C-alpha positions as CSV (number, residue, x, y, z in Angstrom):
1,Q,2.7,-13.4,8.7
2,K,5.4,-15.0,6.6
3,P,3.2,-17.2,4.3
4,I,1.2,-14.1,3.4
5,T,4.2,-11.8,2.9
6,D,6.0,-14.4,0.8
7,T,3.0,-14.8,-1.5
8,L,2.6,-11.1,-1.9
9,L,6.3,-10.6,-2.6
10,S,6.1,-13.3,-5.3
11,A,3.1,-11.6,-6.9
12,L,4.9,-8.3,-7.0
13,R,8.1,-9.8,-8.5
14,Q,6.0,-11.5,-11.2
15,R,3.8,-8.4,-11.7
16,R,0.7,-10.4,-10.9
17,V,-0.8,-8.2,-8.3
18,A,-4.6,-8.9,-8.0
19,Q,-7.1,-6.1,-8.2
20,A,-8.9,-7.1,-5.0
21,Y,-7.6,-8.7,-1.8
22,L,-9.5,-9.8,1.3
23,F,-7.5,-9.8,4.5
24,C,-9.2,-11.6,7.4
25,G,-8.2,-12.6,10.9
26,P,-8.1,-11.5,14.6
27,R,-7.5,-7.9,15.6
28,G,-4.0,-6.6,15.9
29,T,-2.5,-9.2,13.5
30,G,-1.3,-6.8,10.8
31,K,-4.2,-6.7,8.2
32,T,-4.3,-2.9,7.7
33,S,-0.6,-2.6,8.1
34,T,0.0,-5.2,5.4
35,G,-2.5,-3.3,3.2
36,R,-0.5,-0.1,3.6
37,I,2.8,-1.9,2.9
38,L,1.3,-3.4,-0.2
39,A,0.1,0.0,-1.3
40,K,3.7,1.3,-0.9
41,A,5.2,-1.7,-2.7
42,V,3.1,-1.4,-5.9
43,N,3.8,2.4,-6.0
44,C,7.5,2.5,-4.9
45,L,9.5,4.6,-7.2
46,T,12.8,2.8,-6.4
47,N,11.9,-0.8,-7.0
48,E,9.2,0.1,-9.6
49,G,6.6,-2.0,-7.8
50,M,8.4,-5.3,-7.9
51,G,9.3,-6.1,-4.3
52,E,9.8,-4.6,-0.8
53,P,9.1,-0.8,-0.6
54,C,12.2,1.3,-0.1
55,N,10.5,3.6,2.5
56,T,12.8,6.5,1.3
57,C,11.4,7.6,-2.1
58,D,8.8,10.4,-2.3
59,M,5.9,8.0,-2.8
60,C,6.8,5.7,0.1
61,R,7.3,8.7,2.5
62,G,4.0,10.2,1.3
63,I,2.1,7.0,2.2
64,T,3.9,6.7,5.6
65,E,3.0,10.3,6.4
66,G,-0.6,9.9,5.2
67,R,-0.4,12.6,2.5
68,A,-0.6,10.3,-0.6
69,M,-3.9,11.2,-2.2
70,D,-4.1,8.0,-4.2
71,I,-4.0,5.8,-1.1
72,I,-7.5,6.0,0.4
73,E,-8.4,4.4,3.7
74,I,-12.1,4.0,4.5
75,D,-13.5,2.9,7.8
76,A,-16.5,0.8,6.9
77,A,-17.8,1.1,10.5
78,S,-18.3,4.8,10.0
79,N,-19.3,4.7,6.3
80,T,-21.8,1.9,6.2
81,G,-24.4,3.3,3.8
82,V,-24.9,2.7,0.1
83,D,-24.4,6.4,-0.6
84,D,-20.8,6.2,0.7
85,I,-20.1,3.3,-1.7
86,R,-21.8,5.1,-4.6
87,D,-19.5,8.1,-3.9
88,L,-16.5,5.7,-3.9
89,K,-17.7,4.2,-7.2
90,E,-17.8,7.6,-8.8
91,R,-14.3,8.6,-7.6
92,V,-12.7,5.2,-8.4
93,N,-13.0,5.9,-12.2
94,Y,-10.6,8.8,-12.0
95,S,-7.0,7.9,-12.9
96,P,-4.4,8.0,-10.1
97,A,-3.1,11.6,-9.5
98,E,0.5,10.8,-8.7
99,A,0.9,7.1,-7.9
100,R,1.1,4.1,-10.3
101,F,-1.9,2.5,-8.6
102,K,-4.8,4.0,-6.7
103,V,-5.3,1.8,-3.6
104,Y,-8.5,1.6,-1.5
105,I,-8.1,0.1,1.9
106,I,-11.5,-0.6,3.4
107,D,-11.3,-1.5,7.1
108,E,-14.0,-3.5,8.9
109,V,-15.7,-4.2,5.6
110,H,-18.2,-6.6,7.3
111,M,-19.9,-3.5,8.8
112,L,-21.2,-2.4,5.4
113,S,-25.0,-2.6,5.0
114,T,-26.3,-5.2,2.6
115,N,-27.1,-2.6,-0.1
116,A,-23.7,-1.0,0.3
117,A,-22.0,-4.4,0.0
118,N,-23.9,-5.2,-3.2
119,A,-22.9,-1.8,-4.6
120,L,-19.3,-2.5,-3.8
121,L,-19.7,-5.9,-5.4
122,K,-20.4,-4.3,-8.8
123,T,-17.2,-2.3,-8.6
124,L,-15.2,-5.4,-7.7
125,E,-16.7,-7.3,-10.7
126,E,-15.6,-4.6,-13.1
127,P,-12.7,-2.7,-11.5
128,P,-11.1,0.1,-13.5
129,P,-7.5,-0.4,-14.4
130,R,-4.8,0.8,-12.0
131,V,-7.1,0.4,-9.0
132,I,-6.5,-2.1,-6.2
133,F,-9.0,-2.8,-3.4
134,I,-7.8,-4.2,0.0
135,L,-10.7,-5.3,2.2
136,A,-9.9,-6.1,5.9
137,T,-12.2,-7.8,8.3
138,T,-12.2,-9.5,11.7
139,E,-15.5,-11.3,11.0
140,L,-15.3,-13.3,7.7
141,H,-18.6,-15.0,8.2
142,K,-20.4,-11.6,7.7
143,I,-18.9,-11.0,4.2
144,L,-21.1,-11.8,1.2
145,P,-19.9,-15.0,-0.6
146,T,-20.1,-13.1,-3.9
147,I,-17.6,-10.5,-2.5
148,M,-15.3,-13.2,-1.3
149,S,-15.3,-14.9,-4.7
150,R,-14.1,-11.7,-6.3
151,C,-11.0,-11.3,-4.0
152,Q,-7.8,-13.1,-3.3
153,R,-8.3,-14.2,0.4
154,F,-5.5,-14.2,3.0
155,D,-6.1,-15.6,6.5
156,F,-4.0,-13.8,9.1
157,R,-3.1,-16.0,12.1
158,R,-2.6,-15.0,15.8
159,L,1.1,-14.2,16.2
160,S,3.3,-16.5,18.3
161,T,4.5,-15.5,21.7
162,A,8.1,-15.5,20.5
163,D,7.4,-13.1,17.6
164,I,5.5,-10.7,19.8
165,A,8.2,-10.8,22.5
166,G,10.8,-10.1,19.8
167,K,8.9,-7.1,18.5
168,L,8.2,-5.8,22.1
169,T,11.9,-6.0,22.8
170,E,12.6,-3.9,19.7
171,V,9.9,-1.3,20.7
172,A,11.2,-1.1,24.3
173,K,14.8,-0.5,23.1
174,A,13.7,2.2,20.6
175,E,11.6,3.9,23.3
176,G,14.2,3.7,26.0
177,V,12.1,1.4,28.2
178,D,14.1,-1.0,30.4
179,I,12.0,-4.1,31.0
180,E,13.1,-7.6,32.2
181,N,12.9,-10.4,29.6
182,D,10.5,-12.4,31.7
183,G,8.2,-9.3,31.8
184,V,8.3,-9.1,28.0
185,T,7.4,-12.7,27.7
186,L,4.5,-12.3,30.1
187,L,3.2,-9.3,28.2
188,A,3.4,-11.3,24.9
189,R,1.5,-14.2,26.5
190,A,-1.2,-11.9,27.9
191,S,-1.8,-10.3,24.5
192,G,-3.6,-13.4,23.0
193,G,-1.7,-13.2,19.8
194,S,-2.4,-9.6,19.0
195,L,0.6,-7.4,18.5
196,R,-1.4,-4.2,18.9
197,D,-2.7,-5.4,22.3
198,A,0.8,-6.3,23.4
199,E,2.1,-2.8,22.4
200,N,-0.7,-1.2,24.4
201,L,0.1,-3.3,27.4
202,L,3.8,-2.3,27.1
203,Q,2.8,1.4,26.8
204,Q,0.6,1.1,29.9
205,A,3.3,-0.6,31.9
206,A,5.9,2.0,30.8
207,T,3.5,4.9,31.8
208,V,2.8,3.4,35.3
209,Y,6.4,2.4,36.1
210,D,8.9,5.0,34.9
211,G,12.4,3.5,34.4
212,R,13.1,-0.2,34.8
213,I,10.0,-2.5,34.7
214,S,10.4,-5.7,36.7
215,L,8.5,-9.0,36.3
216,R,6.6,-8.3,39.5
217,Q,5.5,-4.9,38.2
218,V,4.2,-6.5,35.0
219,Q,2.3,-9.1,37.0
220,D,0.7,-6.3,39.2
221,N,-0.2,-4.3,36.1
222,L,-1.9,-7.3,34.5
223,G,-3.7,-8.3,37.7
224,L,-1.8,-11.6,37.9
225,T,-1.6,-13.4,41.2
226,G,2.2,-13.8,40.9
227,D,1.9,-17.0,43.0
228,D,1.1,-20.6,42.4
229,R,-2.6,-20.5,43.3
230,S,-3.7,-21.4,39.8
231,S,-1.7,-24.6,40.1
232,K,-3.3,-25.3,43.4
233,L,-6.8,-24.8,42.0
234,V,-6.0,-27.3,39.2
235,Q,-4.8,-29.8,41.8
236,H,-8.1,-29.3,43.7
237,I,-10.0,-29.9,40.5
238,A,-8.0,-33.1,39.9
239,D,-8.7,-34.2,43.5
240,A,-12.4,-33.4,43.0
241,D,-12.1,-31.3,46.2
242,A,-14.8,-28.7,45.6
243,A,-14.7,-27.2,49.1
244,A,-11.0,-26.5,49.0
245,G,-11.3,-25.1,45.5
246,M,-14.1,-22.7,46.6
247,R,-12.0,-21.6,49.6
248,L,-9.0,-20.8,47.4
249,L,-11.2,-18.9,44.9
250,S,-12.7,-16.8,47.8
251,Q,-9.2,-16.0,49.0
252,V,-8.1,-15.0,45.4
253,A,-11.2,-12.7,45.1
254,A,-10.6,-11.2,48.6
255,D,-7.0,-10.3,47.6
256,G,-8.4,-8.2,44.7
257,V,-7.0,-10.4,41.9
258,D,-8.6,-9.9,38.5
259,L,-10.7,-13.1,38.2
260,K,-10.7,-13.0,34.4
261,Q,-7.0,-13.0,34.4
262,F,-6.9,-15.7,37.0
263,N,-9.2,-17.8,34.8
264,R,-6.7,-17.4,31.9
265,E,-3.9,-18.6,34.2
266,V,-5.9,-21.7,35.2
267,I,-6.7,-22.5,31.6
268,E,-3.0,-22.1,30.7
269,K,-2.1,-24.6,33.5
270,L,-4.7,-27.0,32.2
271,R,-3.3,-26.8,28.7
């Protein structure tokens, strides 16, 4: 998410960090992770909150290990009520215990009830000093326009296949998983731009196939046909040969191929 990280780094260097951010975008694209890194960056003892976190000072390590009491993560899906937000409003007025800034990361903020969202709005309108709110959501259209207007909004994009493949290669090397490059690329394509989904697929493949993972094994794990029947179906569509197309689909289904995955292959061929 280079445009987002560049903007945040510039704000840190100029000491112009906003008091409320809204991170929106598809799942697994780094919204909550970026929130945690920003919480580290503003509180880092080494760079004094003016750039990349060092990840070695006491504050950075405390945030990494989840024991920093001034970095509060709230799952709005589990804390949807107005009472939860009122409790937050009471606690938000206390100064940070250890850190330079108290950071609230509210995940899935679109799940808040209307009353809870309105209660949060009041806090965003008049935030106490040394408090930063980071709101994350996958469904921007459900956020109150009044909340959006109080936040700096960042739109997270689906990650490119190349970026995901590069990260998967790093993870596989670190975890001692030997996987073919074509297999990594296939996992990256199957993830739909979500790094978290890609990592889950890699973990699943590594669990099933201990040792070296081949392209064929990745195809089997994803339920791919591994042959060129998706291209043949596209040709039948182009030829307007419905009968041949139905026969091919029946054969694919009889072979136990995941039809949703086969559908994705056909769409990719069409693109």
